[in-house]
Steps between C-alpha positions, in 0.01 A plus 500: 500500500725690738864595511738521210794311365844617601593840362687445172869563536589805294796480271772729631477858380719793576212711630359251749607575858470326834162587653644522849657841451531822304804711418608713796297817531677832491272682746673627811350321799730621778204646691271195460658180624206299632130503409214320672229350279168485687221277367172403667530154344702320232326287235784343304282446193405863440646804330590680823740223601647498150546877509667486841738229382609708200542817706686322780741346248575840351549661840741229605698554179517868596635414845180568696388243758131412525336391826175321416225557761175322421183347629394147396681335208318276253679260264495138386738269317428673169578845641779397737760641260351850541498461878860380502608786273346757735665333799842497332476864388398627845769575757253365752129415487302622802153345542315661793237278658180694449176438689217714366522788256841558340459876460476584872687209661719627783706182523585516131582871533747421778669233288527741208655764727747244630595399145555864404734550797684168483568511126542878468222526241513837322152486347185286502352412161139391541355273232133567556330805644333290773835488685516879550333509844728221626810678368396820677444306824852366469619854432403614848805307622738533203428762237616432143360626169216302342462424132189314384421313180132418456434167330126532451230264383205663671341714226478485125828682462632646821479503876629268774372148540172459683422872535230669295534854370238616750698352788818662373332841486390459861844388613698755298500776768621248760766368262625851425529593869640178646637240260582669172831366365798721431505385139278281283578287197224473241544199271257647245369837389159418650658438838693825487173684438341305786769600753460865401120521467381258771773522765598856406871433499710767336582399140866567579491219758354237266736339251373293210734200485379213287549144619820376343578174325834330440532568128804274468283207606170601338594549136378386158584138415706397203335258257637193677386619843150578378473163327617317814260696724206414273608136476511477880139620513390271219423791266504455123686736270180644351303532824428842650571520874345739753599480867352649815756513780350577839356355818198275460244739645204695356677838499730387219215450254554141388128484426527793257770321299289181503205701367724641226613148407139387480413791270784400268361149447520335252783736404683406822627178341873541473507733804641400839431689823709433810409601856818526707498563875402364838188527712149359478531230233142382552358848437683540170422146384133574563522817290661308214237225514208743515623673183566166330849603390695200634644427154652848480591598859759312707606559861877484544529585870791687653808539279826607661666646188232681302724541196385152402146640467583839347734351240236249388219758489395736225299721737443542873154595625425667833121560528539612864222678682760657732874533466779703656743487209489165322864389531440198277414738216840669526674161514313371196564820302874462562469152347333642188151374590208726404303623806118521515360640823224698669553865604578413862807646672806548280331421168564836334855513638569169329305502176429740217176353367536357152875561490663258743190328638130545562298635792140376509211597732427319825280189459504538120563147373390599148772766474761255629384237249524754218860591591596132523348433161678800343842389621438135420397585144794735444815334633736764353305768692525290816878468463537872427294597806704260711822668389356841587385370839853382575649840411244676720569274797877534470467877512261511797516191718861396560595384850808720492296819449260400779783433745692818415190718531404333827847562645478867401168522684649332808788745506267797472279373785801431726666836429176687574460307822855585609467870419 
């Protein structure tokens, strides 16, 4: 089964706000009027695109224009809304035609330089460390400060995609001499340590800014909203629901959750597990069949508004083998859903083990099964941990805090460049 019924219409509440905007920010932005976002590619079904959408919305509310400069763009009918949102938030979307490697493409560098000049871009914000060489090539023609946010999935906790720690150590001297950014944003504590220890950036030039979530949109449901969300998924009042929200690919650990479900049998009766995301459906269906957990695990496909999942769920599991931050964990926590995840990037920034969620070892299906059983057997504990998770997320992961801190970093980088 794929997809989901239409998101239940929430009864009006005074606290619910329109997702399309935030209250005006108070930060002075007179010295930063236009920022260029540089991405090697855009996959509209992943967390990087979601993060960029949230940040772009906040910057626009603050009066800062964003020029989107990207390589190939991937989306389908299910993810068209994300693509359209990015297009509407960008002042203009520049898509250089790239033949060969993105990082050292002279044609793309010329187009970036032209965009910087034509649109009077004050600063380039790179989403992905692989774009650093290209940004420096563009800088030979038009020099602006560079800020980079790494969105890794290449090691168990840190590091840029596709590069091993050994490769990074070899490249570090070259990076320091030629392409080191002016400032870096670390979306987790592990990444901040990585920038300092592996790339040898000064700690003063690396800011830890957590990925932010719209906490007016992602919020705990009232009783009616929760009941409607569960009804839409066909969930009974007494059933215990665990969801895994993430792309259908091995790195997300769907097999680990299937192994945990198998270990819970026959106790898994009355438990529902939902896999939500896009990607290789055949691969995940094979994993489910091999573990013989078809009666417990259901594939729901891509869901545009994930509140429908979080509101219906008691817990969210993320058994990832690699992760940059785990944005879905922050979203679910804001909805009062208890998080269970591996110690990949961002885990210890998000969760205090045993207080507002659980962190279990990589590949440890038995530990995950034990935590699921504990929360399923003690519903009051599950509700209490969910409330704590929501308070934690509100304090740490609001979109407003992310945008304000990012603007402060922009201003610092621009002022240093001008001095």
